C-alpha positions as CSV (number, residue, x, y, z in Angstrom):
1,M,0.0,0.1,0.2
2,N,1.1,3.7,-0.4
3,G,1.8,4.6,2.9
4,K,-0.7,3.3,6.1
5,I,-4.8,3.3,6.2
6,D,-4.8,2.9,10.2
7,H,-6.5,6.5,10.0
8,I,-9.4,5.0,7.8
9,T,-9.8,1.6,9.4
10,Q,-9.9,3.3,12.9
11,K,-13.1,4.5,11.4
12,L,-14.8,1.7,10.3
13,S,-16.7,1.3,13.7
14,V,-18.1,4.8,13.5
15,F,-19.2,3.9,9.3
16,R,-21.0,0.7,10.7
17,E,-22.5,2.6,13.2
18,A,-23.9,5.2,10.9
19,A,-25.1,3.0,8.0
20,S,-26.8,0.7,11.0
21,A,-28.3,4.1,12.3
22,L,-30.0,4.5,8.9
23,K,-30.8,0.7,8.6
24,E,-34.4,1.5,7.6
25,T,-33.7,3.9,5.0
26,V,-31.4,1.4,3.5
27,L,-34.2,-1.5,4.1
28,A,-36.9,1.0,2.6
29,N,-34.7,1.9,-0.8
30,L,-34.4,-2.5,-0.8
31,V,-37.9,-2.9,-0.5
32,L,-38.9,-0.3,-2.9
33,I,-36.3,-1.3,-5.6
34,G,-37.0,-5.3,-5.0
35,E,-40.6,-4.9,-5.9
36,I,-39.8,-3.1,-9.5
37,P,-39.4,-6.6,-12.1
38,A,-36.2,-5.5,-13.7
39,P,-35.8,-8.9,-16.5
40,S,-32.8,-7.7,-18.6
41,C,-33.5,-5.1,-21.3
42,D,-36.3,-3.9,-19.4
43,E,-34.9,-2.1,-16.5
44,S,-36.6,1.5,-17.4
45,K,-38.8,1.5,-14.1
46,R,-35.5,0.7,-11.6
47,I,-33.5,3.2,-13.5
48,R,-36.6,5.6,-13.5
49,F,-36.6,5.1,-9.5
50,M,-33.1,5.3,-9.2
51,M,-32.8,8.6,-11.2
52,D,-35.7,10.2,-8.7
53,R,-33.9,9.3,-5.5
54,F,-30.7,10.8,-7.0
55,V,-32.9,14.1,-7.9
56,E,-34.1,14.4,-4.3
57,D,-30.4,13.7,-3.0
58,G,-29.3,16.9,-5.1
59,L,-26.6,14.8,-6.8
60,E,-25.0,16.4,-10.1
61,N,-25.4,15.2,-13.9
62,I,-28.3,13.1,-13.1
63,S,-29.1,11.4,-16.7
64,H,-29.4,8.2,-18.4
65,D,-27.9,7.2,-21.8
66,E,-29.1,5.5,-25.0
67,M,-28.5,2.0,-23.7
68,G,-30.8,2.9,-20.4
69,N,-28.0,2.9,-18.0
70,G,-28.6,5.5,-15.3
71,V,-26.2,7.8,-13.8
72,A,-25.3,10.5,-11.4
73,I,-22.3,12.1,-9.4
74,I,-21.5,13.1,-6.4
75,P,-19.4,15.8,-6.8
76,G,-15.5,15.9,-5.1
77,T,-14.0,18.6,-3.3
78,E,-10.9,19.0,-6.4
79,R,-13.0,16.8,-9.0
80,K,-9.5,16.0,-10.3
81,S,-10.1,12.1,-10.2
82,R,-13.6,10.1,-10.9
83,I,-14.2,6.7,-8.6
84,L,-17.1,5.3,-10.2
85,L,-19.4,2.9,-8.5
86,V,-21.5,0.2,-10.4
87,S,-24.1,-1.8,-10.1
88,N,-26.8,-3.6,-12.3
89,A,-30.2,-2.8,-12.6
90,D,-31.4,-5.9,-13.8
91,T,-32.0,-9.3,-12.2
92,I,-32.2,-12.9,-13.9
93,F,-36.0,-12.9,-12.9
94,Q,-39.2,-12.0,-15.4
95,D,-41.9,-9.8,-14.7
96,K,-44.3,-12.8,-14.1
97,E,-42.8,-13.7,-10.9
98,D,-43.9,-12.4,-7.5
99,H,-41.4,-9.6,-6.4
100,T,-43.0,-8.7,-3.1
101,V,-40.1,-8.3,-0.4
102,Q,-40.5,-9.4,3.1
103,V,-39.1,-8.2,5.9
104,S,-38.2,-9.5,9.7
105,S,-36.2,-8.5,12.3
106,S,-33.3,-10.8,11.0
107,H,-33.6,-11.2,7.2
108,V,-34.9,-9.5,4.0
109,Q,-37.0,-12.1,1.6
110,G,-37.5,-11.4,-2.3
111,I,-36.3,-12.7,-5.6
112,G,-33.1,-10.9,-7.3
113,L,-32.3,-9.2,-3.9
114,A,-28.6,-10.5,-4.0
115,E,-28.0,-10.3,-7.8
116,N,-28.5,-6.8,-7.4
117,T,-30.8,-5.1,-5.8
118,L,-28.7,-4.6,-2.3
119,G,-26.3,-2.6,-4.4
120,L,-28.8,-0.4,-6.2
121,A,-30.3,0.1,-2.9
122,V,-26.9,1.0,-0.7
123,M,-26.4,3.3,-4.1
124,A,-29.3,4.8,-3.2
125,S,-28.9,5.3,0.6
126,L,-25.1,6.7,0.1
127,P,-25.8,10.2,0.0
128,A,-27.6,10.0,3.2
129,I,-25.5,8.0,4.9
130,L,-22.2,10.3,3.8
131,E,-24.2,13.4,5.3
132,S,-24.6,11.8,8.3
133,L,-21.2,11.6,9.1
134,G,-20.3,14.7,7.4
135,L,-18.2,12.8,5.1
136,T,-16.8,14.2,1.6
137,F,-14.4,13.1,-1.2
138,K,-11.8,15.1,-3.3
139,S,-12.3,12.8,-6.2
140,D,-16.2,12.9,-8.0
141,V,-18.0,9.5,-6.9
142,V,-19.7,8.5,-10.5
143,L,-22.6,6.4,-9.6
144,L,-23.9,4.1,-12.4
145,C,-26.9,1.8,-12.3
146,S,-26.1,-0.7,-15.1
147,V,-28.4,-2.2,-17.6
148,R,-28.3,-5.3,-19.7
149,S,-26.0,-7.4,-17.3
150,H,-27.4,-10.9,-17.3
151,G,-27.9,-13.6,-20.3
152,K,-27.3,-12.8,-23.6
153,S,-26.9,-9.0,-23.0
154,N,-23.8,-10.1,-20.8
155,L,-22.6,-6.8,-19.7
156,E,-23.3,-5.0,-22.6
157,G,-24.9,-1.8,-20.8
158,F,-21.7,-1.3,-18.7
159,R,-19.5,-1.5,-21.6
160,F,-22.0,0.9,-23.6
161,F,-21.4,3.2,-21.2
162,L,-17.5,3.2,-20.6
163,K,-17.3,3.2,-24.3
164,N,-19.1,6.4,-24.8
165,N,-18.5,8.2,-21.4
166,Q,-16.8,11.4,-21.5
167,L,-15.5,11.6,-18.1
168,P,-12.4,9.6,-17.7
169,I,-12.7,7.1,-14.5
170,T,-9.8,6.4,-12.8
171,S,-10.9,3.5,-10.4
172,G,-13.5,1.4,-9.9
173,I,-15.7,-0.7,-7.4
174,C,-18.4,-3.1,-8.3
175,L,-21.0,-3.8,-5.6
176,D,-22.8,-7.2,-5.2
177,G,-25.3,-8.3,-2.7
178,V,-23.4,-11.4,-1.5
179,S,-21.1,-11.9,0.1
180,L,-19.3,-10.0,3.1
181,G,-15.8,-10.7,2.8
182,R,-16.0,-12.1,-0.8
183,L,-13.1,-9.9,-2.3
184,G,-13.0,-9.8,-6.4
185,I,-9.7,-8.6,-7.8
186,H,-9.7,-10.4,-10.9
187,S,-12.1,-11.7,-13.3
188,L,-12.3,-14.7,-15.2
189,G,-12.0,-15.5,-18.6
190,L,-15.7,-16.6,-20.2
191,L,-17.3,-18.0,-23.2
192,R,-20.9,-17.9,-23.0
193,G,-22.8,-19.9,-25.8
194,E,-25.5,-21.6,-27.5
195,I,-26.4,-24.7,-29.3
196,T,-29.1,-24.8,-31.2
197,C,-30.3,-28.4,-32.9
198,S,-33.0,-28.8,-35.7
199,V,-34.4,-31.9,-37.0
200,P,-36.4,-31.6,-40.3
201,E,-39.9,-32.6,-40.6
202,E,-38.9,-35.1,-43.5
203,Y,-36.6,-36.8,-40.9
204,D,-36.2,-40.5,-41.0
205,W,-38.0,-41.8,-37.6
206,T,-37.8,-45.4,-38.1
207,R,-33.6,-45.5,-38.5
208,F,-31.3,-46.5,-36.2
209,G,-30.3,-43.6,-33.3
210,A,-33.1,-41.3,-34.3
211,T,-34.4,-39.9,-31.0
212,G,-35.5,-36.0,-31.9
213,A,-33.6,-32.9,-31.3
214,I,-33.6,-33.1,-27.3
215,M,-31.2,-36.8,-27.0
216,A,-29.2,-35.2,-29.9
217,L,-28.1,-32.3,-27.9
218,N,-27.9,-34.4,-24.6
219,D,-25.4,-36.3,-26.9
220,V,-23.6,-32.9,-27.0
221,I,-23.9,-32.6,-23.2
222,N,-22.5,-35.8,-22.6
223,K,-19.4,-35.5,-24.8
224,M,-18.7,-31.9,-23.5
225,S,-19.1,-33.3,-19.8
226,A,-16.2,-35.7,-20.9
227,I,-13.9,-33.3,-21.4
228,C,-10.8,-33.3,-19.3
229,M,-10.6,-30.0,-17.4
230,P,-7.5,-29.1,-15.8
231,T,-7.2,-27.9,-11.7
232,R,-4.6,-25.3,-12.8
233,P,-5.7,-23.2,-14.3
234,R,-8.9,-23.5,-12.9
235,T,-11.6,-24.4,-15.6
236,S,-15.0,-25.1,-15.5
237,I,-18.2,-25.7,-17.8
238,M,-21.6,-24.6,-16.3
239,F,-24.7,-25.8,-18.1
240,S,-27.1,-23.2,-18.0
241,T,-30.1,-23.9,-19.6
242,M,-32.0,-26.5,-22.0
243,S,-35.1,-26.1,-23.6
244,G,-36.8,-28.0,-26.2
245,G,-39.9,-30.4,-27.4
246,F,-43.7,-29.1,-27.5
247,S,-45.9,-32.0,-25.6
248,Y,-46.2,-35.4,-24.7
249,R,-46.6,-37.7,-28.0
250,K,-44.8,-34.9,-29.8
251,V,-41.3,-35.8,-30.9
252,P,-39.4,-32.6,-30.3
253,T,-37.9,-31.0,-33.8
254,H,-35.9,-28.2,-32.0
255,S,-34.0,-27.5,-29.1
256,C,-31.4,-25.4,-27.3
257,L,-28.7,-25.5,-24.8
258,T,-27.1,-22.2,-23.0
259,F,-23.6,-22.8,-21.3
260,D,-20.8,-20.8,-20.1
261,V,-17.0,-21.7,-20.3
262,Y,-15.0,-20.5,-17.4
263,S,-11.3,-20.6,-17.0
264,E,-8.0,-18.6,-15.2
265,S,-6.4,-18.4,-18.9
266,D,-7.5,-17.4,-22.4
267,R,-5.6,-20.1,-23.9
268,L,-8.0,-22.9,-22.2
269,V,-11.3,-20.8,-23.2
270,S,-10.0,-21.2,-27.2
271,K,-9.0,-24.5,-26.8
272,L,-12.3,-25.3,-25.4
273,E,-14.3,-23.6,-27.9
274,R,-12.2,-25.9,-30.9
275,Q,-13.7,-28.9,-29.0
276,I,-17.0,-27.7,-28.1
277,N,-17.1,-27.0,-32.1
278,E,-16.0,-30.7,-33.3
279,I,-18.3,-32.0,-30.5
280,V,-21.1,-30.3,-32.4
281,E,-20.0,-30.9,-35.8
282,E,-19.8,-35.1,-34.4
283,V,-23.0,-34.9,-33.3
284,S,-24.9,-33.0,-36.0
285,A,-23.3,-35.6,-38.5
286,G,-24.2,-38.7,-36.4
287,T,-27.8,-37.6,-35.9
288,R,-28.8,-35.7,-39.4
289,S,-29.5,-32.7,-37.6
290,T,-28.3,-29.3,-37.8
291,M,-26.7,-27.8,-35.1
292,D,-25.3,-24.6,-34.6
293,F,-22.8,-23.2,-32.2
294,N,-23.4,-19.8,-31.3
295,I,-20.8,-17.3,-29.1
296,I,-23.1,-14.9,-27.1
297,S,-20.1,-12.8,-26.0
298,R,-16.5,-13.6,-24.6
299,C,-14.7,-11.8,-21.7
300,H,-11.1,-12.0,-21.0
301,P,-9.0,-13.0,-17.8
302,G,-7.4,-10.4,-16.1
303,G,-7.2,-7.7,-13.1
304,L,-5.0,-6.6,-10.0
305,A,-2.2,-8.7,-8.7
306,F,-2.8,-9.8,-5.0
307,G,-0.1,-7.4,-3.9
308,H,-1.9,-4.6,-5.8
309,P,-2.2,-1.5,-3.2
310,M,-6.2,-1.4,-3.8
311,A,-6.5,-5.2,-3.2
312,C,-4.3,-4.8,0.1
313,C,-6.1,-2.2,0.8
314,A,-9.7,-4.1,0.0
315,R,-8.4,-6.9,2.4
316,E,-7.7,-4.8,5.1
317,M,-10.5,-3.5,5.6
318,I,-12.5,-6.6,5.7
319,R,-10.2,-8.2,8.2
320,T,-10.8,-4.9,10.2
321,L,-14.3,-5.4,9.8
322,G,-13.8,-9.2,11.5
323,E,-14.6,-11.0,8.4
324,E,-11.6,-13.2,6.7
325,P,-11.4,-11.9,3.3
326,R,-11.9,-14.7,0.4
327,V,-10.1,-13.6,-2.9
328,L,-11.8,-15.2,-6.0
329,P,-12.3,-14.7,-9.8
330,S,-15.5,-12.7,-10.9
331,S,-17.2,-12.4,-14.0
332,T,-19.4,-9.4,-12.9
333,E,-18.9,-5.6,-13.9
334,L,-15.4,-6.1,-13.0
335,A,-14.5,-8.2,-16.3
336,V,-15.2,-4.7,-17.9
337,F,-13.3,-2.7,-16.0
338,V,-10.3,-5.3,-16.7
339,E,-10.8,-4.7,-20.2
340,N,-10.4,-1.1,-19.8
341,N,-7.5,-1.5,-18.0
342,I,-9.5,0.3,-14.7
343,P,-8.0,-1.0,-11.4
344,A,-11.2,-1.7,-9.3
345,V,-12.4,-4.2,-7.0
346,N,-15.8,-6.6,-6.6
347,L,-17.5,-6.2,-2.9
348,G,-19.9,-8.1,-1.2
349,L,-22.2,-6.3,1.2
350,T,-23.6,-9.2,3.0
351,T,-24.5,-12.8,4.0
352,G,-27.7,-14.6,2.3
353,E,-29.3,-18.0,1.3
354,N,-30.9,-19.3,-1.4
355,I,-29.6,-17.1,-4.0
356,N,-31.1,-17.0,-7.7
357,E,-34.0,-19.1,-5.7
358,L,-37.6,-17.9,-5.2
359,D,-36.8,-18.0,-1.9
360,E,-34.0,-16.3,-1.5
361,K,-33.5,-13.8,1.6
362,L,-30.5,-11.6,2.8
363,A,-29.3,-10.9,6.7
364,I,-29.8,-7.4,7.8
365,E,-27.4,-7.1,10.5
366,P,-24.2,-7.5,7.9
367,I,-25.4,-4.9,5.7
368,S,-24.1,-2.3,8.1
369,S,-20.2,-4.0,8.1
370,G,-21.0,-4.1,3.9
371,I,-21.5,-0.1,3.9
372,A,-18.4,0.2,6.0
373,Q,-16.4,-1.5,3.8
374,L,-17.3,0.4,0.9
375,L,-16.7,3.9,2.7
376,G,-13.5,2.8,3.9
377,M,-12.7,1.7,-0.3
378,L,-13.6,5.1,-1.3
379,L,-11.6,6.8,1.7
380,A,-8.3,4.8,0.5
381,I,-8.6,5.7,-3.6
382,D,-9.6,9.1,-2.6
383,G,-6.9,9.0,-0.3
384,G,-4.2,8.1,-3.1
385,F,-3.6,4.8,-1.1
386,C,-4.9,2.5,-4.0
387,N,-2.2,3.7,-6.6
388,E,0.5,1.6,-7.7
389,R,4.3,3.1,-7.1
390,E,5.7,4.4,-9.8
């Protein structure tokens, strides 16, 4: 680190008490935002809510871009640099799901809270928390509610913002609902793919091996699962969804498989891409079906070294708050910071259970520690303690 940050870590308990005192504000924002459905590409109502909050707090440059990202600035006293604080506004849940949010004495329950309604709620509450502490920064703090993060969009909104933004960004923090203590400093290589299978109506169902479009994709899954994965660099394939068919007694003629390939090595991601291509061609030829392998998106691995001053500061904040930092790779907005060579970390805000399930719930008490950690990191970045030595 570029100097000691004791004067910052000594304030974390005060920050935590201030955040706890404003717990009702954070929870009110969490409930109000959480009950607004926001599937990817349909986040406008949530963005409008956030814009209204920013207006009430008197922030500057409140606007949304052509992609729909919402942005506002907490002005700094010197304004020589800008720290970008980002949280995605969309969730993986469609608007037909029940978005009711329930609050008990210890937990808050509702869909999409961890990914990433809590990040938005903390962002919406941040001006009030700063005011209660009388805390200001030399740098501008740019608040970004990014759209089109999930699914096929895969961080499209954040990429658009950084490509077209006219404000130079010097560093960044990604907010994640869970888990407190988890620290992201580097991103994984990612290949997000889709394989579609179609069999023609004139298909000969009497031929040996004729099973329809679903079983053909099942053969693809079996062969992909049999690929030998190295333990170092860590690499894996995660199957996400499979769809196809119409009803009982109807042979499926179309099917679709979606999946992600993760690896710490860009070379291995490319190697797996070639292997999956070969599998698709082999199964397609064997079943006489038409298969297409489409790459939805790619991210390249990279990020901060373990000993980078920003990574060291983040670990120190987490330890001071009584948590053991867990440094894990991330595939969230951090990947876009990496693509743009902007030093950034990914912070978790609380603990939770049944994440991304219909009965997902988050613990309330740790949220104040998550906010204290965020304030400490903002001060450390603002004070130059996270800069690399020249």
